[in-house]
N, C-alpha and C positions, 0 to 999 in steps of 0.2 A: 436794334441799335437806335431806333427812333426815340425811345425813351432817353437814352444817353445823350443824343443830340439836343433834345429839349432841355435837359438839365444843364448842358454846357452852353446853351444860349443859341445854338443854330448858326448857320453861316452868315445871317444878316444881322447878327447881334453886335457887330463891331468887334472889339478886342476879345480874343479868346481867353476864357478864364484858365487859370493854372490847374494842374492835376490835383493839387491839394484842395483847392476850392471846390472842384467838382466832387471830390471824395467826401468833403465836409457836407455838401448839399445832399449827397446820397445817404450819408449816415443820418442826417436829420430826417430824411424821408423814412428810413427804416425805423427810426425811433418814434416818430410822431404820427405816421400815417395810420388811419383807422382801417382802411381797406386792405385786405390781404393781397389783392392784385398789385396795389402800389408798392407794398413792402417786397413782394416777390420780384417785381421789375427792378427795384432798387438793389436788391441783393444780386440779381443777375448782372447788373451793371458793375457792381463792385467786383464780381468774379472776373469780368472781362478786363478790369483795370489792375487786378491783384498781381499779375505777373510783371507788368511794366512799372507800376508804382507800388512795389511790394512794401517798402518801408512806410509810406503814407497810409496805405490801407491797413497795415498791421497795427500801427499806433492809434489811428482814429476809429477803425471799425471793429476792432477785436471785441470790445465789450458789447457792442450792438449785435454782433453776430452770435455771441454766446447767449444773449437774451432771446434771439430768434429761435435758437435751439431749444430753449426752455419753454417758450410761449406758443410757438407755432408747430408743435410736434405732429399735429394732425395732418398737415399739408406736406406730402412727401416731396413735392417739387421744390418748395422754398428750402426744405431741409437739405436736399441734394445740392442746391446752389451754395448754401452756407458751408457745407462740409468741403466742397470743392475750393471755395475761397480760402478757408482756413488751411487747407492742404497747400495751396499756392504760397501762403504766407510763411508757413512753417518749413516747407520742404526746401532743401538746398539743391535739388536737381534742376538747375536752370538751363536754359537753352544756350547754345554756343555763343551767340551774339552777346548775351547778357554776361556770360562768363568772361568774355574779353573785356567788357567794360569794368567789371568789378573783380577785385582780387578774390581768390578762393577763401582766404582767411576771413575777410570781411563777411563773405556770404555765410560761412560756418558760424561766425559769431552772431549774425542776425537771426539765423534759424534757431540757434540755441536760446537767444533772448526771448523770442516769441514763444518758444516751447515753455520756457520758465513762466511766462505770463499766463499761458493757458493752463498749466498743471498746478499753478499756485493754489487754486481752488480744486481740491480733489473731486468735488462733485462733477466737474466738467468731464473728467476721464470716466467716471461712473456713468454719466449721461451718454457719453460716446459709446460705452459698452452696450447700453440698451438699444442704441440705433443699429448695432451689429446684429441684433436679433430680428430686425425687420427683413422680410423676404424681398421687399421692393429693391430691384437692382439699382435704381436711382439714389437710394439711401445707403444700401449696404456696401456697395463698391467704394464710394468716396470715404465712407467711415473706415473701411479696412486700410485704404491708402493713408488717411490722416493718422491713424493709430500707429502704423508702421513708421511714418516720419517722426512722430513723437518719440518712439522708442529709439530711433537712430540718434536723435539729438540729446535726449536725457534718459538713457536706458535704465539705469538703476532706480531713479526716482519713479518712473512710470511703472517699472516692474513691481515696485513695492506697493503702489496704489492698486494695481491689478490683483496682486497677491492677497491684499486685505479685503478686496471687494467680493461680496457674496457671489459665488459661481462665476467669478470673472474669467478664470482660465477655461472653464467648461464651455462658456459661451463662444470663446475663440476656437475651441476644438470643433465646434459645429461647422465651421467654415470648410473643413476638409470634406464634409459630406455634401456640400453644395453641388447641384448638378451643373451649374454654370462654371465652365473651366476657368474663366477669367477670375472669378471670385475665389475659386479653389486654389488657383496658382498664386494669387496675391495673398491668400491665407497662409500658404506655406512660407512665403517671404516674411509675413508678419510673425509667425511662430519662430522663424530663425532669429529675428531680433529679440523676441520675447525670452528665448531660452539661453541667450548668451550669458555665460558666467553667473548663472543663478541655479544652484543645485535644487532648491526647493521647487521652483517652477518646473525644472526639468523632470523631477519625480512626478509632479501632478500631471504633466502632459503625457508622460510615459504610461501612467496608470489610467489615463483617459483613452486607452487603446490607440495611442498614436502609432506604435510600431506596426500594428496590423493595417491601419489605414495607409500609412506611407508605403509599406511594401506592396500593398494592392495597387497603389498609383504607379509605382515603379514597374510592376508587372504589366499593368494595362498599357503603359506607355512604351513597352518593348524592351525593358531591361537596359542593357548597355547601348542598344541601338536607338534609344529614345532621345528626346530633345532636351531642352534646357530645364524642363519640369523635373526630369529625372535628376539632373544636377542639383536643383534646389532641394529635392527630397533627401538626397544623400548628404547634403550639407546640414540639413536639419537633423538627420539621424546622427551625424557626427557630434553636433551640439548636445544631443541627449545622452550620448554614450561616453564621450571623452571625459576622463577623470571623474566618472560617476559610477562607483562600484555597485550601488543599489540598482541602477538602471541596467548595467551590464549583466548582473545576475538575473534580473527580470527578463532581459532579452534572451539569455541562454535557456532559462527554465520555460519560457514560452515557445521553445522550439523554433525560434526565428532564425537561428544560424543555418538550419537546414534549408531555409528558403533562399539563402544567399548562393547556393550552389549553381542554379541556372544562370546567374549573372556571368559566370566565367566559362560558359559553354561556347567556345570559339570554334568556328568551322575550319575546314582545311584551307579554304581560300582566304588568306589573310591580307590580300592586296586591297588597297583603296580604303584605308581607315579614315573616317571623317574626324575632323578636329573635335566635334562634340562627343563622338564615341570614345576617343582617347581620353578626354576629360572625364567622362562618366566612369570608364573603367579604372582610371587613376583614383577617383574618389571611392570607388567600390573596394579597391585594394587597401586604401587608407582606412576604410571602415573595418576591414578584417584586422588590420594592425592595431586599431584602437582596442579591440577585444582581447588581444594577446600581447599587449605592450609589456615590456619588462618592468615598467613602473607600476603596473597593477599589482594587487596582492597575489602572492604566488599560488595560493589555492584556486582563486578565480581564473587566473591565466591557465593553469594546468587543466582545469575542467573544460574551458573553452577549446584548448588544444585537442583534447581527446574527442570532444564532440565534432570538431572539424575533420578529424581523421575518420571517425565512424560514419559520418554522413557523406563522405567522399569529396569534401571541399579541398582537402590537401591534395588529393589525387588530381583534381581538376586544375589546381594551380601548377602542379608539376607538369601537366600536359601543356599548359601555356609556356612554361619555362623551356621545354624542349621543342616547341613548335618553331616553324620557320615563318619569316615575313612579319613577325611582331615588331611594332615600333620600339626604338631603343629605350625611350623613357618608360614605356609600359613594361618592357622586359626588366629594366632596372628595378622598378617598383615591385614587380612580381618576385624578383629575387629577394628583395628586402622583406616582403610579406612572408614568403616561404621560410626565410630565416627565423622570423619571430614565431611562426607557427610550430617549428620544430625545436626551438630553443629550450633545453632542459627537459624535454618530453621524450622518454626513451622509445616509446612505441612509434612516435613520429620520426625520430632520428633513424630508427631501424628501417622504416619504410623508405626514407629518403636515400639511405645507403643502397637500397635495392633498385632504385630508379635507373634506367638505362636510356641513353640518347638513341633516337632512331637513325643509327649509322650502321655501316657495314665495314668491319665487324662492330657489333654494338659495344659502346663504351659507357662506363659509369657516368652518371650525371656529375659526380664530384670531380672526376678527372676532366670532363668537358669544361666545367666552371673554372677549375684551376688553370687550364690552358688559356682561358680568357684573362685571368688575373695576372699571369706572368707575361702576357703579350702587350708590349708597350704601344701597339697601334690601336688597342681598344680604348673607348672613352674612359676618362678618369672616374666618373660616377659609377660606371658599370664595374670597374675593377674594385672600387670601394665596396659595392654591393656584394660582389663575389667573396671578398675577404670577410665581410660580416656574415655571410651565409656559412662559410667554412668555420668561423668562430662559433656560431650558434649550433652547428652540427656537433662540435667537440665539447660544448658546454655541458659539464656534469655527465659526460658520456665516455666512461673509461673503455668501453668496448670499442667505440669508434676511434679513440686515441690509439688503442693497441693495433687496430687495423691499419691506421696511417703509418705508425712507426714500423710495423712489420714489413711494409713495402720498401723500407730503407735497409733492413737487415740483410746480411749476405746470403742467408739460407733461403730467402723468399724472392730474391730478385730474379726476374725472367732472363735466362741466359740467351734465349733466342733473339730478344730485342724486338719482337713483333708488336708488343703492346707497351704503352707508356703508363707507368704507375704514378700514383699521387706523390710518392716519395721522390721519384725522379724529377717530377715537375718542380717540387719544392727546392730540391738541391740545385736544379738548373736556374731557378729564379734567384736563389740565394747568392749565387756566384755570377750572375749576369752583369752586363755592363750598364744596365738600366738601374738607377738608384731606387726608383719606386718599386721595381720588381724585387730588389734586394730587401727593401723594408717590408713589403707585403709577405714575402716568403719567410722572413725571419719571424714576423709576428705570428703567422700561421703555424710555423713549427713550434713556437713557444706555447701556443694554445694546445698543441698535441702533447706537451709535457706538463701542462698545468695540473698541480696537485696530484702528481702521479710519480712517486719515487722509483717505482719499478721500471717505468719506461725511461726515466732519466739515466738509470744504470745501463739499460739495454742500448740506448743510443750511443753510448761510449764505444760499442763494438763496430759502429759504422765506419767503413774505410772508403776513401775516395781516391780514384786514379787521376792525378793532376795532369800528368804528361806521359808520353811513351818513354819507357826505359827507366823511369823513376819509380821508387817504391811507393805503395799507396800511403796516404796520409789520413789520419783520423779526422772526422768531421769537426771535433773540438779544436784540433790543431789548425785546420784550414780556416776556421773562423778567426782565430787569433792572428793567423798570418795576414788575412785581409785587413784586419784592424791595424796592424803595424805598417801596412803599405800606404797609409794616408789617403784613403779613398774619400768620397763625398761624405758630408756630415750626415745626410739621411741614411746612407748605408751603414756608417759606423754606429749611429743611434740604434738602428734595427738590430745589428749584430750584438751590441752591448745589452739590449733588452733580452735577446735570446739567451746570452750567456748568464745574465742575472737570474732569469727564470730557471735555467738548467741547473745552476750550481746551488740555488737556494734549497735548503732542507735536503741536501744530498752530499754527505761528506766524501763519498767515493769520487764523485765528479770534481769536488774541490781538490782532492789529492791528485787526480789526473791533470787538472789545470796547473797546479803548483809544480808538478813534475817537470814541466817545461820551464827551464831556468830563465828564459827571456821574458816571460809574461809579467812577473812582478816588477822588474825594472821598467818595462814599458808603461805599466799603470802608474807607478810613482812618478815617472817622467812626465806623463800627460797631466797629472794632478798638480805637480809642482810648477809647471810653466805658467807664465802670465800671458794668456792669449786673449783674442777679441771676444766679443759677445757671442758670436756664433759657436765658438769652441767651448764656451762655458758649460753648455749642455752636455757635451762629450766629457768634460772634466768631472761634472757631477756624477755621470753614469759610471765613469772609471772609479771614482771614490766609492760608489755603491758596490761595485763588483769587488773591490779590494776589501771593503767591510764584510761582504759575504764570505770571502776567503778566510777572514779572521774568525768570524762568529761560528761558521760551520766547519772549522778546521778540527780534525780529530788528532792532530799532532803526530801523525804517522811518519811524516818527513822531518828529519832532524833539523835541516837547514831552514825549514819554513814553518816552524812552530808558532803558535799564537804570540808568544812573548817577543820573539825575534821580529815578527812582522810589525808589531806595535812599536818596537824600538826603531825600526826602519822608518815608519811614518813620522815618529817624533823627530828623528835626525834630519830627514830630507824634506819633509813637508811641514811638520808642526801640527799638533792636534787641533788647535783652533782653526788653522787654515784648512785642514782636512774636513772639519765639520762644516765650515763655511762653504766649501766646494760641494759638499754633499747636499747642502740646503738649496743649491741652484736649481735642483730638479723641481721641487715642490713650489718654488717661487715663479717658475716659468709660466707665461700666459697660456701656451699650448697645453701644458700639463692640466691647468684648471679646466680648459675646454674638454679635454679627453675624459676627465673625471666625472663629467655631468651625466653622460648616458653611454650605453654599450655600443651603439651604432657609430662607426667611424664617419663623421661628417666634416669634411674639410672644404674650404673655399677654393683651395688650389693645392697641387701636389707638394709645394714647398712647405706648407703648414702641416704635412703629414709626419708627425714626429712621435707622438705617444699613443699607446693603446690603453683602453679603459681598464682591462684586467691588470695591466702592469702598474697603473696608478694605485690600485689597491695594494699591490706588493710593496711599492715604495712607501706607502703610508704605514704598512706593517713593519718594515725593516728599518726605517730611518731612526726611530727611537731606540731600537734594540742595538743597532750598530754604534750609535752615539754612546750608549752605556758601556758597550764592550770595549771601545777605544780608551775610555777613562778608567777602566778597571785595572787594578794592580795584579801582579802574578799570584799573590796570595789569594786574592778574591777569585781569580780564575781557578786556582786549585780547589778552593772551597765550592765554587760553582760546579766544577767537574764532579767533586764528591757528591754534591747535592743531586746532580744529574744522574750519577750512577745509582744513588739510593732511590731516586725517583724512578729510574728505569727498572731497578729490581722490584720496587713497589708496584710499578705498572705491570711488570711481568706476573707478579703474584696476583694482582687484581685481575689481569686478563685470564690467568689460569682458573681462578675461582669463578670468574664470569663464564668461562667455557664450561666448567663443571656445573654451575647453576643452570646454564642454558641446556646442557644435556639432561639434567634432572627435570627441568621444565618440560623438555620434549618427552621424557619418559612419563612424567605425570600426565601430560596431555594424552599420550597413547593409552595409559592406564585408565584415564577418565573416559576416553572413547570406548575402551573395552568394557568398562563398567556400564556405560550407557547402552552399548549393544547388548550386553548380558541382561540388563534390566528390561530392555525392550523384548528380548527373546523370552525372558521369564514371564512378562506380562502376556505375551502371545500364548505361551504354553498354559498359563493359568486360565486364560479365556477359553483355550481349547479344552482344558480339563473340565471347566464348568459346563461347557456345551455338551461334552461327552456324558458328564454326570446327569445332566437334564435329559439327554437321550436315553440313558440307562433307566432313569426313573420312569420315563414314558413307556419304555419296553416292559418294565416291571408291572406298571399299572395295566397295560394291555394284557400281559400274561395272567395277572390275577383275575381280570375281567373274563378272559377266556376260560380260566380254570373254573370260575363260578358257573359260567354258562355250561361248561362240560359237566360239572357236578349235577346241575339240574337235569340235564339230558340223561345222565346215568340213573338218577332216581326215577325218571320217567320210564326208562327201559328195564328197571329191576323186575317188574311183574312179568316181563316177557323174556328175561335173560336166561342163560343156562346155568350150569352148576357152579361156575366160578363166581358169579355174582351172588347166588344164593348162599354159598359158603361164607362170603365176605360180609353179608348184611344180616342174615337170619337170626343169629343168637342175640343181637342187640334188640331186635323187634320182640323176641320172645320175652326177654327180661322186662321190657317196657310193658308188655301185655300183662305179665304177672303182677307188676306193681299196680297197674290200673285195677286188676281184679281184687287185690288186697284192699285198695282204697274203697272200692265199691262195697266190699263186705263190711268194712268198718262203718261206712255210712248207713248201711242197712241195719247194723246192730244199734247204732245211735237212734235211728228212726223207730225201731221196735221199742227201745227204752222210753222214748217220748210217748209212744202210743200207750204203753202200760200206765204211765203217769196220768194221762188223760182219762183212761178208763177208771182209775182209782178216784179221780176228782169227780167223775160223773156218779159213781156209786155213793160217794159221800154226800153229794147234793141230793140224791134221791132219798137217802136216809134222813137227812135234815127235813125234807119236805113232809115225810110221814110223821115225824115227831112234832113239829110246830103246827098249830092250827089257828093262830091269831091272824088278824089282818096284816099286822106288820110283817109277820112271818110269811104270809102269803105274798105280800109285795116283794119280800126278799126272794121268795121262791121263784116268783115270775121273773125277777131280774136274773136269778141263777139259771132259770130255764133258757132265757134268752142267751145268757152266756154259754150255756151248755150247747144250745143250737149252733152257736158260732164255733164252739170247740168241735162239734160233730162235722161241721163243714170243713174245718181245718183237717180233721182226722181223715175225712174222705179224700181230701187233696193229697195228704201224705200217703194214703194207701195207693192212690193212682200213681204217685211218683215212685213208690216202692215197686209197684208192679212193672212200671216201665224200666226201672233200673235192673230188676231181676231179669227182664227180657234181654236187656243189653248184656247182662252177665252171661246169660245162656248163649247168646250169639257169640260173645268173645270166647266162651269155652269151646263152642263148636269150631270157631276159626282156629283156636289153638290146636284142637285135635287134627283139623285138616292140615295145618302147617307141620305138625309132627309127622303125620303120614307122608306129606310131601318130602320132608327131610329124609325119612327112612327109605322112601322109594328112590330118591335122587342120589343117595350115597352109593347104591350098588352100581348103576351105570357110570358114575363118575370114576369109580375105581377101575372100571374095565375100559375106559376110553384110552385110545392110543395117543401118543404125543403128537402124531401128525394131525389129528383132528383138532387138538388144542392149538397147535401152531396155526392151522388154517383159520380157526376162529380168531386167534390173536391178530393175524394179518388183516382179516376182514374188519375187525374192530379198529385197528390202526388206520386202515383206509377210510373208514367212516369218520374217524376222528379228524384226520387231515382234511377231508372234504368239508366237514363241519367248521373246522378252523378257518379254512379259506372263505367259506360263506360268511362266517362271523366277521372276518377282516373286511370283506367287501361291504358288509352291513355297517361296520364301524366307519369306513371311509365315506360311504354315502351319507351316514348320519352326520359326520363332521362337515361335509360340504353343505348339507341342508342346514346345519347349525350356523355356518358362516353366512349363508344367504339370509337366514332368519335374523342374524345379528345385524347385517346391513339394513335389512328392512326395518328392524327395530330402531336402528340409529336414525334412518330417514323419518320414521314415524315420530321418534322423540324430537327431532328438529322441527317437524311440522307442528307437534304439540306445543313446543316452546314458542314457535311463532304465533300459534293461535292463542296461547296463554297471554303473550304480550299484547296481541290485538284485543283479547278479552279485557285485560287490565285497562288498556286505553279506553275501550268502550265503557267500562264501568266508571272510570274517572269522568268521561264525558256525561254519562247518565247522572252521576252524582252532582256534577256541576250544573247540568240542566235542572235537576231537582232543586238544587239550592237556588238557582235563578227563579224557578217557578215559585218556591216558597217566598222568596223576596218579593215577587210580583203580587202574590196573594196578600202579603202583609201590607204592601203599598195600596192595593185595592181596598183592603179593609180600612186602612187609614183614610182613604179618600171617601169611602162610604160614610164613615163617622163624621168627616168634615161636611159632607153634603147634608147629612141629617141635621147637623148642628146649624148649618146655614138655613135649611128649611124651617127649623124651629124658630130661628130668629125672624125669618120673614113672616111666619104665622103670628108671632108676637107683635110684629109691626102692623099686622092687618092686611098683608098682601095675600092674594089668592095663590095657593101652591097646590099643584097636582102631584099626586103620588105616582110612582113608577108603574104600579099595578093598573091605575086608572088609565095612564097613557098607553100602556100596552093593550089594554082591553079596547080603548078607543081606536087604536091603530088596527086592531084585529077586526073591529066592526066596520071600519072603512073598507078594509080589504074584502070583507064578505059582500058589502053592498056593490063594490065594483064587479065582483064575480057574478052577482045576480043580474046586474045590468048587461053584462056581456052575454049571459045565457038568453036573456030576453031578446037581444038583438039577433 
């Protein structure tokens, strides 16, 4: 602070300067000082004054501080001071003393104005984002706090700047990975402000792996037992998921719902819940409700509900629901959460119906909850939550509706009275002295009848014993009796809602209601009276009930036909007055609140008047009843005729639909049969092809064995007995005869050729004796030479004829031998007994079988050897392929090296030519030039002299 004292003049300077003057001097220092230390000290002084003199520092120093951020980025210390000063200027988180001096409104306006000044230039926010990338704690932490404050003051504008900034959101996501918990925790707060009401940023943050990081932080901090960091993470998760269908789907598909189950693992000892644990668990339950909210798309909600059941989350919530020692607000929120997890999901509703409370004897969870709902000593919010849970259990659950109504029917009521059923609790609450119990029980029973005409008819069978000695009264009659007794408005509204739901779309119930002659006069009397504002709601509901009795009337009662009831309205009430009273319902403020969402949320029990599902019924029936009142009798008749034709048409359509459905089922069955037959056919075809291939293989093996056996038989013919000789010998004899005939023919041809040669020789000799001239002598000598050649050929032919004659003689001798063997073999063959033949046959068969076995073994060994050789051949082929690739690569390299060598030779030749040209030029100029040969010889001579000198030494 010495620097600050020097700026302000010190204690001996006389009059103290004002804060504005001091700030002005500091700003001048920041703007004009050339030394970094001076600027740093000035910014430090501005930081110390920024809380007390926020307005002055903001207006005078804002521009200078932004310039420091732009020019002195290399010095982390001055940047840290600057960011802290800007945070003090922009932030509205003042100390208690300062809050007392300034009103909160002025403070908010001041922070918003300074934020506008800072973000007017978008580059300032972009510059601030770059500082968040710095790892230095002195820079990063003040930057996080400043950006968070800017988002608090001008959220949408700053969000837009960050959104268009390159990698703006990604830079902020890195804060969650910071090892310093202070920065990480403040980063979570920053992302909370960043993701508020901006779906685009929410999607970017979600796809930057925010769910994984936040759930890791929650787990590391101890889940529900963690501190405020867990609370901040849960709030950020709510921002990302609430009303964002894309993120909800991403959360579900990323299997993050399964990671929520450990949050709700509450131990047996539930005493001593800390306030932070209650807050954390409350936010966790709200996060589950965000995923299954009725306002979400039905498909997404149903998918999340099923996932919660399969991963055990619903079971864990039901465990908390039935546990003891759980705080009331946590129990209430758990009931609301379970309600929305089971709403409209059949599998979850069935599971909830099977849950039992840990009591002796065990009771159904539904019964235990209904006991709390009709108990006036229970908290109001808890009773509302139980009613919502019961409504969600019955929503689109006809099975559950039937189970509840069955507990009211005479055949299923427990005669022993040992256990209390849901129906008994509802009837007890319906006729209790507590008006809130009356309303809740009436609405719960109306939900058991919602969109279920069968149960509406069955409920007419319910009989109630009002007092000892009196005959039982129907439930419908008892409800009208209580209405006529003039009970509280809340009770009458609940009963009228029950009756409207019961009678709508149920002509039999309308007939039962009209059968009591006191009901119509009571309704007309209530509608016709001019009562106060509180009774107007009851009048509107009475008009609605009377309109339902007209519209759904089947005219089975002569005194209460549609036309007579409309005449009664026109005489006693007036059509316009009736329609006006009917409009009281939809104009009521409590009606508008109830129509907004399914969950009953009321500030006080007195405001508990309308149910959400009943508002839908009113909206549906109001226009229909108005038209029905103004219709004439002829129009009613025409409408009835149209209804009858439509019913007939609907019956015909339903009949044909049924026929078509049956035909579709038959077609599906036939298609399945065709598919199965096709698959069986394919299997059989494959089996046939396999068997054919096996048969072919066996045939080939058989032929091969047959050939081998044939060769063996030929080998054994020379040593075989009479059976083999008789089978083969005639064929051999015929072949030998043919060969002998062929050799004879050849012999005769050769003899003819020999005769021709002899005649030619004789002619030549005669010619030689006749001619004596030189020319004739030359011809004779040529003829003699030719004759000598012919003699040589003749000698060769004679040798060939002799050899053939020897062959013929040999064949004839063999023929004689064979004939002798045949003659000698025929005699013992005739004398052999059949036993000898059989023995020889068996011996031959044994030899054949043994040889067949040996051949099979040989074939098997050869096939194995073939497989091994094939494997070896494959490996050799692969090796050859590799070697060929390497060879091709080496050839390419050799070709490239040859090409390079040729290029070098060309270059050397060019250089030699250039050198010769230069030498010639030097010679022309008269310069002495030595040739390379001379230089080499000179060098060689020098080397020789050096060697001689060394030898002499």
